[in-house]
C-alpha positions as a printed Julia matrix, in Angstrom:
411×3 Matrix{Float64}:
  -85.36  75.69  -135.33
  -83.21  76.88  -137.63
  -83.83  78.94  -140.9
  -81.72  79.21  -143.57
  -82.33  80.55  -147.41
  -82.29  78.16  -150.37
  -80.19  78.64  -152.07
  -77.34  79.96  -150.46
  -75.94  82.58  -152.45
  -76.04  84.48  -155.51
  -73.76  82.52  -156.67
  -74.37  78.88  -155.71
  -78.03  78.65  -156.58
  -78.59  74.97  -156.59
  -80.19  73.42  -154.4
  -80.2   69.98  -156.26
  -78.06  68.05  -154.1
  -78.9   69.83  -150.76
  -82.7   68.23  -152.17
  -81.53  64.81  -152.63
  -79.19  64.27  -149.57
  -82.58  65.73  -147.41
  -84.6   62.28  -149.61
  -82.22  60.37  -149.06
  -82.0   61.19  -145.2
  -85.81  61.49  -144.58
  -88.23  58.54  -143.07
  -90.82  60.65  -145.39
  -91.55  63.9   -146.96
  -94.81  65.06  -148.04
  -95.9   67.98  -149.91
  -97.5   70.49  -152.59
  -94.77  71.23  -155.31
  -96.75  73.47  -158.56
  -94.71  71.32  -161.19
  -93.14  68.91  -162.33
  -90.97  67.54  -165.18
  -88.46  65.12  -162.8
  -87.48  62.53  -164.65
  -88.27  58.79  -161.85
  -83.78  58.87  -162.55
  -83.36  62.19  -160.96
  -82.14  63.35  -158.12
  -80.53  60.15  -157.85
  -83.83  58.24  -157.66
  -83.95  59.96  -154.09
  -87.07  61.11  -154.7
  -87.73  58.01  -156.09
  -87.11  55.99  -153.28
  -88.66  58.81  -150.48
  -91.65  58.23  -152.69
  -92.05  54.4   -152.14
  -91.78  55.05  -148.35
  -95.52  54.42  -146.63
  -96.02  57.98  -145.12
  -94.98  59.64  -148.38
  -97.18  62.44  -150.56
  -96.53  65.26  -153.08
  -99.3   66.52  -155.29
  -98.61  68.34  -158.07
 -100.94  70.84  -160.28
 -101.81  69.79  -164.23
 -100.97  71.98  -165.95
  -98.37  73.22  -168.31
  -95.38  72.01  -167.39
  -96.34  69.72  -166.16
  -94.99  66.21  -167.46
  -97.44  63.32  -167.0
  -95.6   60.77  -168.68
  -92.81  61.03  -165.96
  -95.24  61.05  -163.39
  -96.34  57.93  -165.43
  -93.39  56.22  -164.17
  -93.45  57.26  -161.02
  -96.36  55.43  -160.4
  -95.9   52.76  -162.39
  -92.71  51.62  -160.21
  -94.01  52.31  -156.82
  -96.85  50.35  -157.16
  -94.15  48.04  -156.81
  -93.34  49.47  -153.51
  -96.3   50.48  -151.79
 -100.15  49.42  -152.03
 -101.77  53.31  -151.28
 -100.88  56.15  -153.77
  -97.86  58.79  -153.03
  -99.25  61.61  -155.87
 -101.76  63.49  -156.54
 -102.97  65.47  -159.08
 -104.7   69.09  -158.48
 -107.27  69.58  -161.24
 -109.56  72.74  -160.93
 -109.28  73.73  -164.2
 -113.39  73.26  -164.67
 -113.93  76.31  -162.08
 -112.8   80.15  -162.34
 -112.25  82.37  -159.79
 -114.56  85.0   -158.96
 -113.23  87.59  -160.1
 -110.49  86.51  -163.28
 -110.45  84.71  -166.32
 -107.46  82.68  -165.14
 -108.54  78.93  -164.23
 -107.37  78.14  -160.4
 -104.38  75.84  -160.06
 -102.32  74.41  -157.56
  -98.97  77.03  -156.72
  -98.27  75.78  -152.68
  -94.33  74.91  -152.46
  -94.88  72.88  -149.64
  -91.73  69.97  -148.31
  -92.56  68.31  -144.94
  -89.68  65.78  -144.28
  -89.93  64.1   -140.97
  -85.92  63.21  -140.11
  -86.85  60.88  -137.64
  -86.45  60.97  -133.51
  -88.9   63.98  -134.06
  -87.02  66.54  -136.2
  -88.22  67.68  -139.43
  -87.39  70.15  -142.09
  -90.24  72.61  -143.72
  -89.25  73.62  -147.29
  -91.21  76.41  -148.0
  -90.72  78.66  -150.86
  -90.98  79.28  -154.87
  -88.86  75.66  -156.1
  -90.59  73.81  -158.42
  -89.59  69.91  -159.41
  -87.97  71.19  -162.77
  -84.62  70.95  -163.79
  -84.25  74.38  -163.93
  -85.81  75.24  -160.81
  -83.78  72.76  -158.41
  -80.18  73.29  -160.73
  -80.53  76.93  -159.4
  -81.15  78.03  -163.86
  -84.07  80.03  -162.41
  -83.73  82.8   -159.78
  -85.55  81.05  -156.82
  -85.97  81.12  -153.41
  -87.43  79.52  -150.52
  -86.65  78.58  -146.94
  -85.85  75.88  -145.04
  -86.93  75.45  -141.63
  -85.04  73.03  -138.82
  -86.44  71.63  -135.87
  -87.76  69.72  -133.54
  -91.54  68.51  -132.34
  -90.66  68.82  -129.3
  -90.56  72.67  -129.15
  -93.74  74.04  -129.08
  -92.91  77.09  -131.57
  -91.85  74.97  -134.25
  -94.78  72.06  -132.99
  -97.78  74.86  -134.16
  -95.4   75.76  -137.24
  -95.82  71.88  -137.98
  -99.42  71.14  -137.08
  -99.86  73.76  -139.38
  -98.11  72.89  -142.29
  -99.09  69.25  -142.42
 -102.84  70.94  -141.47
 -102.44  72.9   -144.74
 -101.3   69.32  -147.07
 -103.65  67.56  -145.72
 -106.39  70.06  -146.93
 -104.69  70.35  -150.27
 -104.21  66.58  -150.83
 -108.47  66.84  -150.65
 -109.0   68.85  -153.34
 -106.42  66.73  -155.26
 -107.65  63.27  -156.92
 -104.19  60.41  -157.12
 -102.25  60.14  -160.04
 -103.89  58.05  -161.87
 -101.98  56.65  -165.83
 -104.86  55.91  -166.78
 -106.54  58.93  -167.07
 -103.66  60.72  -168.26
 -106.24  61.56  -171.46
 -108.65  63.51  -168.91
 -105.8   65.16  -167.92
 -104.23  66.55  -171.08
 -107.84  67.14  -172.48
 -108.71  69.69  -169.32
 -105.76  71.32  -170.12
 -106.63  71.58  -174.01
 -104.2   69.37  -175.3
 -105.6   67.14  -178.77
 -106.03  63.36  -177.08
 -107.44  60.44  -179.45
 -111.21  61.48  -179.3
 -112.82  58.53  -178.64
 -110.43  57.6   -175.69
 -110.46  60.94  -174.11
 -114.73  60.44  -174.25
 -114.49  56.67  -172.34
 -112.53  57.99  -169.43
 -113.86  61.3   -169.07
 -117.87  61.16  -170.04
 -119.07  57.59  -168.3
 -119.0   58.7   -164.34
 -122.41  58.72  -162.88
 -122.64  60.28  -158.42
 -125.42  58.81  -156.73
 -125.29  58.57  -152.78
 -127.27  55.57  -150.73
 -127.45  53.87  -147.9
 -126.19  49.81  -148.38
 -123.72  51.03  -150.93
 -122.15  47.76  -151.46
 -125.09  45.68  -152.18
 -126.42  47.21  -155.63
 -125.03  44.43  -157.97
 -126.95  42.28  -159.98
 -130.1   46.0   -159.76
 -132.0   47.69  -161.79
 -132.67  51.47  -160.62
 -134.14  54.27  -161.97
 -132.88  57.79  -162.6
 -135.12  60.72  -162.92
 -134.96  64.2   -164.04
 -136.84  66.47  -164.27
 -134.91  69.1   -166.71
 -135.76  67.75  -169.92
 -133.03  68.16  -171.96
 -130.27  66.75  -170.04
 -131.72  63.47  -172.02
 -129.59  64.13  -174.81
 -126.61  64.43  -172.96
 -127.34  60.95  -171.21
 -127.65  59.06  -174.19
 -124.9   61.17  -176.38
 -122.89  59.61  -173.44
 -124.19  55.73  -173.95
 -123.4   55.3   -177.51
 -123.83  51.66  -177.86
 -124.77  50.64  -174.87
 -121.51  50.79  -173.6
 -120.69  50.8   -170.02
 -121.06  53.41  -167.76
 -119.6   53.25  -164.0
 -121.82  54.41  -161.14
 -120.0   56.06  -158.12
 -122.44  55.02  -155.17
 -121.34  56.95  -151.46
 -122.81  55.21  -148.68
 -124.26  57.89  -146.28
 -124.17  55.44  -143.13
 -120.55  54.26  -143.95
 -118.76  57.13  -145.51
 -116.93  54.49  -148.53
 -117.52  54.56  -152.0
 -117.79  51.89  -154.58
 -118.15  52.17  -157.9
 -119.84  49.87  -160.1
 -119.46  48.82  -163.93
 -123.57  49.95  -165.2
 -125.23  49.6   -168.38
 -128.43  52.46  -169.4
 -131.29  49.48  -170.54
 -133.98  52.09  -171.32
 -133.93  55.93  -171.49
 -137.16  57.99  -172.57
 -138.59  60.99  -171.82
 -141.85  60.29  -168.95
 -144.36  62.09  -171.03
 -143.43  59.04  -173.32
 -144.21  56.85  -171.21
 -147.42  54.42  -171.6
 -147.95  53.07  -168.35
 -145.8   54.18  -165.38
 -147.04  51.09  -163.61
 -145.13  49.01  -165.37
 -141.81  51.24  -165.2
 -142.12  53.19  -162.05
 -143.6   50.68  -159.44
 -141.95  48.78  -156.18
 -138.1   49.77  -157.69
 -135.16  51.66  -156.01
 -135.18  54.78  -157.56
 -133.64  58.02  -157.08
 -134.94  62.3   -158.22
 -132.63  64.35  -159.84
 -134.16  68.43  -159.08
 -132.47  70.9   -160.62
 -133.28  74.43  -161.82
 -130.28  74.95  -164.61
 -127.92  72.28  -166.32
 -125.28  74.55  -164.75
 -126.44  74.53  -161.33
 -124.19  72.63  -158.3
 -126.3   69.68  -156.84
 -125.22  67.26  -154.54
 -125.68  64.23  -155.21
 -128.92  62.37  -156.38
 -130.14  60.06  -152.98
 -131.18  55.98  -154.07
 -134.47  55.36  -152.38
 -134.97  51.8   -150.5
 -137.7   49.55  -153.16
 -141.0   51.22  -153.47
 -143.41  52.68  -155.62
 -142.31  56.92  -157.14
 -144.53  58.9   -155.45
 -147.13  59.94  -158.86
 -146.01  63.74  -158.2
 -142.64  63.33  -157.96
 -143.8   61.74  -161.86
 -145.5   64.43  -163.51
 -142.22  66.65  -162.06
 -140.49  64.38  -164.14
 -138.41  65.32  -167.27
 -136.71  62.27  -168.3
 -135.77  58.68  -166.65
 -133.41  56.42  -166.86
 -133.2   52.05  -165.84
 -128.91  51.43  -165.04
 -129.08  47.82  -164.55
 -126.09  47.58  -162.24
 -123.68  44.74  -163.37
 -120.84  44.15  -160.62
 -118.04  46.06  -158.17
 -115.16  47.0   -159.45
 -113.38  48.26  -156.02
 -113.69  47.44  -152.49
 -114.6   50.04  -151.19
 -112.33  53.34  -150.15
 -113.2   55.74  -147.05
 -113.29  59.34  -148.09
 -114.17  62.73  -146.92
 -115.1   63.93  -150.11
 -116.37  62.87  -153.08
 -113.25  62.03  -155.25
 -113.07  63.65  -159.33
 -115.23  66.4   -158.76
 -114.46  68.1   -162.43
 -113.1   66.21  -164.59
 -115.77  66.94  -166.73
 -118.36  70.34  -166.42
 -120.66  69.23  -167.04
 -122.4   68.16  -163.78
 -124.95  65.16  -164.38
 -122.39  63.24  -165.04
 -120.44  64.53  -162.12
 -123.16  66.39  -160.14
 -120.24  66.74  -157.26
 -119.39  70.51  -155.09
 -116.05  71.16  -154.72
 -115.09  70.29  -150.93
 -113.19  73.39  -151.22
 -116.24  75.42  -150.8
 -117.49  73.26  -147.75
 -113.6   74.15  -145.99
 -115.03  76.67  -143.74
 -117.21  75.41  -140.97
 -119.03  76.66  -137.74
 -118.67  75.65  -134.65
 -121.31  75.41  -132.21
 -121.79  71.98  -132.32
 -118.51  71.66  -130.18
 -117.82  71.94  -126.33
 -116.94  75.19  -124.42
 -113.24  74.73  -125.83
 -113.64  74.34  -128.89
 -116.6   76.85  -129.24
 -114.28  80.32  -127.48
 -110.79  79.07  -129.78
 -109.3   81.67  -131.32
 -109.86  79.35  -134.84
 -106.67  80.38  -136.78
 -107.56  77.6   -139.5
 -110.75  75.16  -139.76
 -110.01  72.65  -142.26
 -112.08  69.48  -143.07
 -109.94  66.5   -143.66
 -110.23  62.69  -143.32
 -110.48  60.87  -139.77
 -107.0   58.88  -140.06
 -105.28  61.83  -139.88
 -107.39  64.27  -137.77
 -106.0   61.39  -134.98
 -102.47  61.83  -136.1
 -102.94  65.61  -135.85
 -104.37  65.06  -132.24
 -101.44  63.09  -130.95
  -98.78  64.91  -132.06
 -101.02  68.26  -130.68
  -99.58  70.55  -128.06
 -102.57  71.81  -126.29
 -104.81  69.6   -123.92
 -107.7   68.4   -125.48
 -111.34  66.62  -123.12
 -111.61  63.25  -124.72
 -115.33  64.77  -125.74
 -113.9   67.15  -127.67
 -111.68  65.11  -128.99
 -114.52  62.43  -130.02
 -116.62  65.81  -131.12
 -113.62  67.08  -133.46
 -113.05  62.91  -134.71
 -116.35  62.73  -135.77
 -117.38  65.98  -137.04
 -114.25  65.06  -139.47
 -112.71  69.13  -138.63
 -109.46  70.28  -137.74
 -109.7   74.1   -135.95
 -105.95  75.62  -134.82
 -105.58  78.21  -132.22
 -103.85  81.71  -133.33
């Protein structure tokens, strides 16, 4: 294992050519970069080429100076070479830190290069993907750690770096050029109101069994907070389509449907509950105050709504489900968690708040581990980390962490 300082000297502060050369020779790159202003042609297109490789991915913070137009160019051209996304954006503006008025940011700068033949490079420091940083106009400082996964000390670091990058990516959404007005609106830029409204305000999230077979059904959403009805109606002006996102609690896949809000009213205005609340699939949303964070309501099987539940309800919404707009995506958390601070339309708890987990459900090896890291990550990434880990784990232990999707690393 070797460790070098980047830049190599105070008088030669550019890392541009070194980064281009590393990108050219790597098999993949994973990373987290706070700010991105590079166009597609930067670094001799080596960055673009690296991001086209199947295992590559980079996370970016959405705050200024990140350039959405350049990210859009990357994504649109990369789509011609790979199906899965390789660029992800961190959107945590809506939640303030506990002791500060400043928004939480993705400020990590880590690049992990797979150089092939079990050789890796890890870049950690202050360099963003901006011209000023890479060309040395800014006074930056990073370290480059080179090693092989055969080296126990380096392998331990490699596992922790990979798990941390997976964790960061789990807090991001894939960068979608069609959602650029949302990103700009979140950071305070002026955008077309109609475009921003149609993108930001039309998503409602539920949980269900058999979430892949809801097309053509009409369901009821009941809620106890009467004032939410105004928000629902204002976001369905002219009977426009909304998006209904439903996560299957059995398969853990997430399905998105187009839908219409066909009838909305206060429950006490309904003349006959026999007409409205009999033999329907329904979900109930109960909160104490509008700012409360809740888990998405669960869609019940087709049945009459309990009379006591009706009495506690303030409003109802008939949702006519049209059809699927995706084939079902396997997720370990709800995507797009904070594109809107109005949690009626994004009733999702921030995944980061639930990353520290208790360990009593696992075998003695797991319970006795002196854990330095504990992250919940997607199953396929857990399998990958297990495959390269130097730790001897029992089959029962591996089955346990795969079921829970937890990775714990010993000190």
